[in-house]
C-alpha positions in Angstrom: -2.2 -1.6 -108.7 -6.0 -1.0 -108.5 -7.9 2.1 -107.6 -9.4 0.3 -104.6 -5.9 0.1 -102.9 -5.2 3.7 -103.2 -5.6 6.4 -100.4 -8.4 8.8 -100.1 -7.8 12.3 -101.5 -6.9 15.2 -99.4 -6.3 18.5 -101.4 -3.8 21.1 -100.5 -4.3 23.7 -103.3 -1.1 25.6 -102.4 1.1 22.4 -102.6 4.3 23.4 -104.5 7.5 21.4 -104.7 10.7 23.2 -104.9 14.5 23.0 -104.9 17.7 25.1 -104.8 20.9 23.7 -106.3 24.6 24.8 -106.1 26.5 25.4 -109.4 28.9 22.6 -108.3 26.0 20.1 -109.0 25.0 21.3 -112.4 25.9 20.5 -115.9 26.5 24.1 -116.9 28.2 25.5 -113.8 25.1 27.7 -113.1 23.1 27.4 -109.9 19.5 26.4 -110.4 16.2 27.5 -108.4 13.0 25.5 -109.1 9.5 25.7 -108.3 6.5 23.3 -109.3 3.9 25.7 -108.6 0.4 24.4 -107.2 -2.6 26.9 -106.7 -6.3 27.0 -107.1 -5.9 29.5 -109.8 -5.6 27.5 -113.0 -4.0 30.3 -115.3 -1.1 32.4 -114.8 1.1 34.4 -116.9 4.6 36.0 -117.1 5.2 39.7 -117.2 8.1 42.2 -117.1 8.1 45.2 -114.9 10.1 48.1 -113.8 10.0 49.2 -110.2 9.7 52.8 -109.0 13.3 52.4 -107.9 14.3 51.5 -111.4 14.7 47.7 -111.0 13.7 45.7 -114.1 12.3 42.2 -113.0 10.0 39.6 -114.5 7.4 37.6 -112.4 5.0 34.8 -112.5 1.4 36.1 -111.8 -2.2 34.7 -111.5 -4.4 35.3 -114.4 -6.4 38.4 -113.6 -3.8 40.2 -111.6 -3.7 43.4 -113.7 -1.8 45.4 -111.0 0.8 42.8 -111.1 0.6 43.0 -107.2 1.5 39.3 -106.4 4.6 37.7 -108.0 4.7 33.8 -107.3 8.4 33.4 -108.5 10.6 35.8 -110.5 14.0 37.4 -111.1 15.4 40.7 -111.7 18.3 42.4 -113.6 20.4 42.1 -110.6 20.4 38.4 -110.8 18.4 38.0 -107.8 15.8 35.0 -107.8 12.9 34.3 -105.5 10.1 31.7 -105.2 8.2 30.1 -102.3 6.2 27.1 -101.1 3.3 27.5 -98.8 4.1 26.0 -95.4 1.5 24.5 -93.0 3.3 23.7 -89.8 4.8 27.2 -88.9 3.2 29.6 -86.3 -0.5 30.5 -87.7 -0.9 33.6 -89.8 -2.7 36.3 -87.9 -6.3 35.4 -88.9 -7.2 38.8 -90.4 -4.2 39.2 -92.6 -3.1 36.3 -94.8 -1.6 35.3 -98.2 0.9 37.9 -98.5 3.6 35.7 -99.9 3.2 37.1 -103.5 3.1 40.7 -102.4 6.5 40.1 -100.3 8.1 38.4 -103.4 7.0 41.2 -105.7 8.6 43.6 -103.2 11.7 41.7 -103.1 12.0 41.6 -106.9 11.6 45.4 -106.9 14.6 46.2 -104.6 16.6 43.2 -103.6 20.1 42.3 -105.0 21.4 39.9 -102.5 20.3 37.6 -99.6 21.1 40.2 -97.1 18.8 42.7 -98.9 16.0 40.1 -98.6 16.7 39.5 -94.9 16.5 43.2 -94.2 13.1 43.4 -96.1 11.7 40.5 -93.8 13.0 42.4 -90.8 11.8 45.8 -91.6 8.3 45.1 -93.3 5.4 46.0 -91.1 4.3 43.1 -88.9 2.3 40.9 -88.9 3.4 40.2 -92.4 0.7 37.7 -93.3 3.0 34.8 -94.4 3.6 31.3 -93.8 6.1 30.1 -96.5 9.4 28.7 -97.3 11.0 31.2 -99.5 13.7 29.8 -101.8 16.2 32.7 -102.7 19.4 33.0 -104.6 21.5 35.8 -105.9 24.1 36.5 -108.7 27.0 35.4 -106.6 25.5 31.9 -106.2 24.5 32.6 -102.6 21.3 30.6 -101.9 19.0 29.8 -98.9 15.5 28.8 -97.9 13.9 31.2 -95.4 11.2 29.5 -93.3 9.0 32.4 -92.5 5.9 33.3 -90.7 4.2 36.5 -89.6 7.1 37.7 -87.2 10.3 35.6 -87.8 12.3 33.6 -90.0 14.8 30.5 -89.8 17.5 30.6 -92.5 18.8 27.5 -94.1 21.9 28.3 -96.2 22.8 26.4 -99.2 26.5 26.8 -98.4 25.9 24.8 -95.3 24.2 21.9 -97.1 26.7 19.0 -97.1 25.3 17.8 -100.6 24.7 21.2 -102.1 21.1 21.3 -102.8 18.0 21.7 -100.8 14.4 20.5 -101.3 11.1 22.0 -99.8 7.6 21.2 -100.0 4.7 22.3 -97.8 6.0 22.0 -94.4 9.1 23.6 -92.8 11.9 21.8 -91.2 11.9 24.4 -88.5 8.2 24.0 -87.8 6.0 21.5 -85.8 7.3 18.0 -86.2 5.2 16.0 -88.5 3.0 19.0 -89.2 2.3 20.3 -92.8 2.2 18.5 -96.1 4.2 17.2 -98.9 6.5 14.5 -97.2 5.8 11.9 -100.0 6.4 14.7 -102.6 9.7 15.6 -101.1 10.8 12.0 -101.2 9.7 11.8 -104.9 12.0 14.8 -105.5 14.8 13.4 -103.7 14.6 10.0 -105.3 14.2 11.5 -108.7 17.0 14.0 -108.3 19.6 11.5 -106.8 21.0 10.2 -110.1 21.7 13.7 -111.4 23.1 14.9 -108.1 25.5 11.8 -108.1 26.6 12.6 -111.7 26.8 16.4 -111.0 24.8 16.9 -114.1 21.6 18.8 -112.8 19.9 21.0 -115.6 16.9 23.1 -115.9 15.4 20.3 -117.9 15.9 17.8 -114.9 13.2 19.8 -113.3 10.7 21.2 -116.0 10.8 18.2 -118.0 11.7 15.4 -115.3 10.4 16.0 -111.9 7.4 18.1 -113.1 6.4 15.4 -115.6 7.0 12.5 -113.3 4.3 10.4 -111.7 6.8 8.5 -109.5 5.4 7.7 -106.0 8.2 7.2 -103.6 5.9 5.3 -100.9 4.8 2.9 -103.7 8.1 2.8 -105.4 6.9 3.1 -108.9 5.9 5.5 -111.6 2.1 5.1 -111.7 1.9 6.3 -115.2 3.9 3.4 -116.4 2.0 0.4 -114.7 -0.4 -0.3 -117.6 -3.6 1.1 -115.8 -6.3 3.0 -117.6 -6.8 5.4 -114.6 -4.6 6.4 -111.8 -5.6 8.6 -108.8 -4.1 12.2 -108.5 -2.4 11.7 -105.2 1.1 12.6 -103.9 2.7 13.1 -107.3 4.9 16.3 -107.9 2.5 17.5 -110.8 -0.9 17.7 -109.6 -4.4 18.8 -110.8 -3.6 22.1 -109.3 -0.2 22.4 -110.8 0.0 25.6 -113.0 3.7 26.1 -113.8 7.1 24.4 -113.6 9.9 27.2 -113.4 13.7 26.5 -113.3 15.9 29.6 -113.0 19.4 29.3 -114.3 21.6 31.9 -112.5 24.7 33.3 -114.1 28.0 31.5 -114.3 31.2 32.9 -112.9 32.3 35.9 -115.2 28.7 36.4 -116.8 26.6 39.5 -116.1 24.2 39.4 -113.0 21.4 40.0 -115.9 22.2 36.7 -117.5 19.4 34.7 -115.7 17.2 32.4 -117.8 13.8 31.6 -116.5 13.0 28.2 -118.1 9.0 27.9 -117.7 6.5 25.4 -118.7 3.4 27.3 -118.1 0.1 25.7 -117.1 -0.1 22.0 -116.2 3.4 20.9 -116.8 2.7 17.5 -118.5 0.5 19.2 -121.0 2.9 22.2 -121.6 6.4 22.6 -123.0 9.3 24.8 -121.7 10.1 28.1 -123.0 13.0 30.5 -122.3 12.4 33.8 -120.7 15.2 36.3 -120.1 15.2 39.9 -118.6 14.5 41.5 -121.9 12.6 38.8 -123.7 9.5 37.3 -122.6 7.7 35.3 -125.3 4.6 37.0 -126.1 2.3 34.1 -125.9 3.2 33.9 -122.2 2.1 37.4 -121.5 -1.4 38.3 -120.6 -4.1 39.4 -122.9 -5.2 43.1 -122.5 -8.8 42.0 -122.3 -8.7 38.8 -120.2 -5.4 39.1 -118.4 -4.9 35.5 -119.3 -1.9 34.0 -121.2 -3.3 32.5 -124.5 -0.6 29.8 -124.2 -1.6 28.9 -120.8 -5.2 28.8 -121.6 -4.3 26.1 -124.3 -2.5 24.2 -121.9 -5.4 24.3 -119.4 -7.8 23.0 -122.1 -5.5 20.0 -122.7 -5.3 19.3 -118.9 -9.1 18.9 -118.9 -8.6 16.2 -121.3 -6.3 14.3 -119.0 -9.0 14.9 -116.2 -12.1 14.3 -118.3 -14.6 13.4 -115.6 -16.4 16.5 -114.4 -18.9 15.3 -111.9 -18.4 14.3 -108.4 -14.8 13.8 -107.5 -13.8 13.4 -111.1 -10.9 15.8 -111.0 -8.9 13.3 -108.9 -8.7 10.6 -111.8 -6.1 10.9 -114.4 -6.8 9.2 -117.8 -3.5 7.8 -118.5 -3.3 7.3 -122.4 -4.1 11.1 -122.7 -1.6 11.9 -119.9 1.2 9.8 -121.6 0.6 11.0 -125.1 0.8 14.7 -124.1 3.6 14.3 -121.6 5.7 12.6 -124.5 4.8 15.1 -127.2 5.6 18.1 -125.2 8.7 16.8 -123.5 10.2 16.5 -127.1 9.1 20.1 -127.7 10.8 21.2 -124.6 14.0 19.5 -125.7 13.9 21.5 -129.0 13.8 24.6 -126.8 16.7 23.4 -124.8 18.7 22.5 -128.0 19.2 26.3 -128.3 20.8 26.5 -124.8 24.1 27.6 -125.9 22.9 30.2 -128.4 20.7 31.7 -125.6 23.5 32.0 -123.3 25.9 33.5 -125.8 23.4 36.1 -126.6 23.2 37.1 -122.8 26.8 37.3 -122.0 28.2 39.4 -125.2 
């Protein structure tokens, strides 16, 4: 397909794609929460904290957030996991108070153990909250839900009420204004790519970090645009985007495992140029943590440098154009490195559940 046939570009910087999956659909019997994060801040890092209430938690933060104020996904020692996607078809934020989703999630990681705890937080936090988001939440008992939430109210979509046992969300809320928001094609991309694993009941963290977050399948066009022999493709409506800064898949404890046995599988930075590493409540690989001087992750900085090789045109609208040869080379190389990490899957879990 030639470039002239492709649509014009409209960039939504907060354009995440996400899913929650019941344990009955996974290869390991462990529920999964996934977020492909998109944001205007290229670099992010992973950090562990202990709340004033004594809760140990791990979060994903924007580079430069030295106060660890806004967590954009994370988990705690109680086995509580949370992430979000921005929503663009809910009631508008109060104009003077916005972008509080990361703060709300950090508050939740500090104190919440269950979905009921998170609901209580949304009910009692001062209004207007300053949010428009789909919060994907799961607890150690395998209870999961999306909360489509604005400044004053939320609508809950319970995983237990999903006929198929999984839910996908992008950048519109199913309870919001019909045909409003963004991410309809990305939602279909995710549903199409997930379908074989859902049917086989063998969904794994790698399905997301090294499958969906590396895929340039376009559901409207019905093909993987990175495999069409083109020199350049336009960065439009794929799950990984120029603004993608991490793919994170949280693997919840299986029955009989301690609540703290969550594994956060993370490809930090632009996923096609990164590889997946395992994070646990007591072990964050040091290269994912921030440098004390810059508050950047050294690993993420390296990934971002490679991303700029994939998007080599710097003038005009050059950031919309992907150089396919470099993309495919890095995507293949780092997918293989990720699988080396996943090959230690059983060893990691055994160490957590002793």
